[in-house]
Residue frames as qw, qx, qy, qz and C-alpha x, y, z in Angstrom:
[[0.465, -0.726, -0.217, -0.458, -20.44, -47.46, -10.18],
 [0.811, -0.470, -0.204, 0.283, -18.27, -48.96, -7.36],
 [0.567, 0.143, -0.008, 0.811, -15.35, -46.76, -8.48],
 [0.078, -0.629, -0.176, -0.753, -17.57, -43.68, -8.32],
 [0.664, -0.694, -0.202, -0.192, -18.77, -44.50, -4.79],
 [0.797, -0.255, -0.131, 0.531, -15.21, -45.31, -3.62],
 [0.379, 0.337, 0.048, 0.860, -14.00, -41.95, -5.11],
 [0.308, -0.705, -0.201, -0.607, -16.82, -40.06, -3.47],
 [0.792, -0.577, -0.191, 0.055, -16.14, -41.65, -0.09],
 [0.731, -0.075, -0.068, 0.675, -12.47, -40.99, -0.35],
 [0.165, 0.525, 0.110, 0.828, -13.08, -37.32, -1.28],
 [0.512, -0.736, -0.172, -0.408, -15.43, -36.84, 1.68],
 [0.844, -0.420, -0.137, 0.304, -12.96, -38.56, 4.07],
 [0.582, 0.187, -0.002, 0.791, -10.10, -36.43, 2.73],
 [0.075, -0.655, -0.138, -0.739, -12.14, -33.23, 3.14],
 [0.671, -0.695, -0.147, -0.212, -13.12, -34.08, 6.72],
 [0.842, -0.353, -0.043, 0.405, -9.71, -35.35, 7.84],
 [0.542, 0.342, 0.068, 0.765, -7.78, -32.62, 5.97],
 [0.177, -0.876, -0.194, -0.405, -9.51, -29.80, 7.84],
 [0.501, 0.123, -0.534, 0.670, -7.73, -30.22, 11.12],
 [0.306, -0.641, -0.564, 0.420, -8.43, -28.46, 14.40],
 [0.143, 0.707, 0.173, 0.670, -9.36, -24.81, 14.56],
 [0.395, -0.387, -0.460, 0.695, -8.71, -22.10, 17.19],
 [0.031, 0.906, 0.340, 0.250, -10.37, -18.78, 17.87],
 [0.514, -0.244, -0.142, 0.810, -8.03, -15.79, 18.32],
 [0.032, 0.343, 0.054, -0.937, -9.46, -12.30, 18.74],
 [0.590, 0.484, 0.280, -0.583, -12.69, -13.32, 16.99],
 [0.522, 0.543, -0.537, -0.379, -10.86, -14.94, 14.04],
 [0.932, -0.093, 0.336, -0.101, -10.89, -18.68, 13.36],
 [0.234, 0.694, -0.659, -0.171, -7.59, -20.29, 12.26],
 [0.948, 0.065, -0.313, -0.013, -6.49, -23.79, 11.42],
 [0.459, -0.745, 0.471, -0.112, -4.26, -25.05, 14.25],
 [0.315, 0.440, -0.840, -0.038, -1.50, -27.62, 14.20],
 [0.888, -0.228, -0.323, -0.236, -2.54, -31.17, 15.01],
 [0.702, -0.638, 0.317, 0.001, -0.87, -32.98, 17.95],
 [0.883, 0.108, 0.260, 0.376, 1.31, -34.88, 15.43],
 [0.437, 0.745, 0.038, 0.503, 2.35, -31.64, 13.79],
 [0.352, -0.880, 0.222, -0.230, 3.21, -30.16, 17.23],
 [0.848, -0.363, 0.330, 0.202, 5.44, -33.19, 17.84],
 [0.731, 0.448, 0.172, 0.485, 7.12, -32.56, 14.50],
 [0.032, 0.912, -0.094, 0.399, 7.74, -28.96, 15.64],
 [0.636, -0.700, 0.322, -0.040, 9.32, -30.28, 18.87],
 [0.900, 0.017, 0.284, 0.330, 11.43, -32.75, 16.88],
 [0.481, 0.727, 0.052, 0.487, 12.63, -29.85, 14.69],
 [0.269, -0.902, 0.198, -0.273, 13.50, -27.86, 17.80],
 [0.820, -0.441, 0.343, 0.123, 15.54, -30.76, 19.16],
 [0.799, 0.349, 0.220, 0.437, 17.36, -31.08, 15.83],
 [0.177, 0.891, -0.051, 0.414, 18.11, -27.38, 15.93],
 [0.532, -0.784, 0.299, -0.113, 19.60, -27.77, 19.41],
 [0.907, -0.115, 0.302, 0.271, 21.74, -30.77, 18.37],
 [0.638, 0.530, 0.178, 0.530, 23.20, -28.66, 15.55],
 [0.038, -0.901, 0.066, -0.428, 23.90, -25.73, 17.88],
 [0.837, -0.252, -0.321, 0.364, 26.75, -27.20, 19.96],
 [0.409, 0.218, -0.191, 0.865, 28.65, -23.92, 20.19],
 [0.255, -0.472, -0.042, -0.843, 25.59, -21.98, 21.40],
 [0.792, -0.440, -0.032, -0.423, 24.14, -24.55, 23.88],
 [0.255, -0.527, 0.780, -0.219, 25.96, -26.51, 26.59],
 [0.408, 0.113, -0.878, -0.223, 26.06, -30.27, 26.00],
 [0.020, -0.177, -0.889, 0.423, 24.28, -31.05, 29.23],
 [0.392, 0.382, 0.267, -0.793, 21.39, -28.74, 28.25],
 [0.510, 0.274, -0.591, -0.562, 21.14, -30.50, 24.86],
 [0.256, -0.021, -0.962, 0.098, 20.95, -33.90, 26.69],
 [0.181, 0.290, 0.629, -0.698, 18.27, -32.43, 28.99],
 [0.467, 0.377, -0.102, -0.793, 16.24, -31.24, 25.96],
 [0.455, 0.208, -0.776, -0.385, 16.50, -34.55, 24.22],
 [0.260, -0.099, -0.933, 0.229, 15.29, -36.50, 27.28],
 [0.040, 0.415, 0.624, -0.661, 12.58, -34.22, 28.65],
 [0.226, 0.691, 0.623, 0.290, 9.33, -32.85, 27.24],
 [0.201, 0.103, -0.020, 0.974, 9.27, -29.12, 26.50],
 [0.193, 0.636, 0.491, -0.562, 6.66, -26.46, 27.20],
 [0.256, 0.263, 0.592, 0.717, 5.09, -25.50, 23.90],
 [0.146, 0.660, 0.394, -0.623, 3.21, -22.20, 23.56],
 [0.307, 0.290, 0.610, 0.671, 1.67, -21.26, 20.17],
 [0.160, 0.609, 0.247, -0.737, 0.25, -17.85, 19.38],
 [0.476, 0.404, 0.678, 0.389, -1.70, -18.16, 16.11],
 [0.071, 0.557, -0.037, -0.827, -1.81, -15.21, 13.71],
 [0.551, 0.377, -0.425, -0.612, -3.09, -17.14, 10.70],
 [0.971, 0.048, -0.053, -0.229, -3.85, -20.63, 9.44],
 [0.942, -0.112, -0.016, 0.317, -1.06, -22.76, 10.92],
 [0.459, 0.513, -0.096, 0.719, 1.02, -19.61, 11.19],
 [0.394, -0.890, -0.064, -0.219, 2.17, -17.29, 13.99],
 [0.095, 0.666, -0.638, 0.375, 4.72, -17.59, 16.78],
 [0.923, -0.274, -0.262, -0.068, 5.55, -20.83, 18.52],
 [0.068, -0.735, 0.583, -0.341, 7.85, -21.16, 21.48],
 [0.923, -0.086, -0.373, 0.040, 9.36, -24.60, 22.39],
 [0.093, -0.773, 0.417, -0.468, 11.06, -24.14, 25.79],
 [0.823, -0.178, -0.493, 0.219, 13.07, -26.21, 28.29],
 [0.222, -0.808, 0.328, -0.435, 14.07, -25.12, 31.82],
 [0.863, -0.075, -0.426, 0.259, 16.73, -26.93, 33.85],
 [0.563, -0.434, -0.291, 0.640, 17.62, -25.37, 37.16],
 [0.070, -0.760, -0.057, 0.643, 18.89, -21.81, 36.40],
 [0.111, -0.253, 0.630, 0.726, 19.17, -22.38, 32.63],
 [0.592, 0.552, 0.462, -0.362, 16.39, -21.86, 30.09],
 [0.117, -0.201, 0.654, 0.720, 16.66, -22.52, 26.35],
 [0.547, 0.550, 0.476, -0.415, 13.98, -21.95, 23.78],
 [0.236, 0.066, 0.659, 0.711, 13.54, -22.30, 20.03],
 [0.314, 0.586, 0.346, -0.662, 11.13, -19.67, 18.72],
 [0.342, 0.241, 0.729, 0.542, 9.45, -20.13, 15.42],
 [0.276, 0.560, 0.148, -0.767, 7.73, -17.44, 13.33],
 [0.282, 0.306, -0.601, -0.683, 5.87, -17.63, 10.08],
 [0.849, 0.055, -0.221, -0.477, 4.00, -20.57, 8.52],
 [0.590, -0.459, 0.646, -0.152, 4.72, -23.60, 10.65],
 [0.692, -0.052, 0.701, 0.161, 6.40, -26.67, 9.11],
 [0.640, 0.736, 0.190, 0.108, 6.93, -24.93, 5.70],
 [0.658, 0.205, 0.004, 0.724, 10.01, -23.34, 4.13],
 [0.008, -0.688, -0.066, -0.723, 8.55, -20.00, 5.26],
 [0.715, -0.675, -0.183, -0.003, 9.10, -20.89, 8.92],
 [0.335, 0.655, -0.436, 0.518, 11.99, -19.06, 10.64],
 [0.790, -0.511, -0.313, 0.126, 13.59, -20.05, 13.97],
 [0.081, 0.755, -0.406, 0.508, 15.67, -18.29, 16.58],
 [0.743, -0.215, -0.562, 0.293, 17.53, -20.01, 19.44],
 [0.234, -0.786, 0.181, -0.542, 17.35, -18.27, 22.78],
 [0.729, -0.148, -0.566, 0.356, 19.43, -19.18, 25.85],
 [0.249, -0.770, 0.120, -0.575, 19.08, -17.52, 29.23],
 [0.485, -0.037, -0.729, 0.482, 20.83, -18.13, 32.57],
 [0.454, -0.727, -0.257, -0.447, 18.36, -17.42, 35.32],
 [0.586, -0.151, -0.554, 0.571, 19.75, -16.35, 38.69],
 [0.284, -0.920, -0.267, -0.031, 19.03, -13.98, 41.55],
 [0.588, -0.501, 0.086, 0.629, 21.82, -11.49, 41.43],
 [0.317, 0.911, -0.080, -0.250, 23.70, -9.07, 39.23],
 [0.845, 0.271, 0.054, 0.459, 26.57, -9.26, 36.77],
 [0.343, -0.844, 0.113, 0.396, 29.59, -7.24, 37.88],
 [0.718, 0.623, 0.091, 0.296, 31.43, -5.72, 34.89],
 [0.201, -0.950, 0.228, 0.066, 34.14, -3.90, 36.85],
 [0.584, -0.427, 0.613, 0.318, 36.83, -6.49, 36.07],
 [0.078, 0.377, -0.691, -0.612, 38.05, -7.87, 32.81],
 [0.273, -0.183, -0.884, -0.333, 35.27, -10.51, 32.76],
 [0.549, -0.438, -0.048, -0.710, 31.72, -10.32, 34.07],
 [0.202, 0.054, -0.900, 0.382, 31.21, -11.98, 37.41],
 [0.502, -0.559, -0.544, -0.374, 27.96, -13.13, 38.98],
 [0.073, 0.160, -0.586, 0.791, 27.34, -11.50, 42.40],
 [0.224, -0.557, -0.795, 0.084, 24.50, -12.23, 44.76],
 [0.153, -0.745, -0.159, -0.629, 22.26, -9.36, 45.68],
 [0.112, 0.231, -0.645, 0.720, 23.11, -7.96, 49.10],
 [0.245, -0.499, -0.816, 0.159, 20.65, -8.86, 51.84],
 [0.146, -0.646, -0.190, -0.724, 18.09, -6.19, 52.42],
 [0.038, 0.124, -0.669, 0.732, 17.93, -4.86, 56.01],
 [0.232, -0.518, -0.823, -0.031, 14.92, -5.85, 57.95],
 [0.135, -0.466, 0.019, -0.874, 12.66, -2.98, 58.81],
 [0.213, -0.217, -0.842, 0.446, 11.35, -2.96, 62.33]]
């Protein structure tokens, strides 16, 4: 009898704890990642950056390892959709974008790096050169 009650309590606890948080998107209800799972996604993004030494500058990797990212998740299914883990440091932005079913083998990631600056790239020479935008004349 004790074994039956213990099994019943364990099954109920598992059912309640296993459900996880839910989100509403366009009238549809989906299971969302728990805060621990979001931290696992951030840890995966940091590991991806560490293994991308040719694509990302070392100082930006250090910045990403030491600072919290901005995480934006657009759910398209139960624990699935598009997640963007992003760091900004001055005029540099890097992001790891995940698509598919999060934290499964069917999750795909893309690394994005962008240099943000006010100006244009001049391609008239052999290499592109950053140029500031000319000052606009003041209208009187």
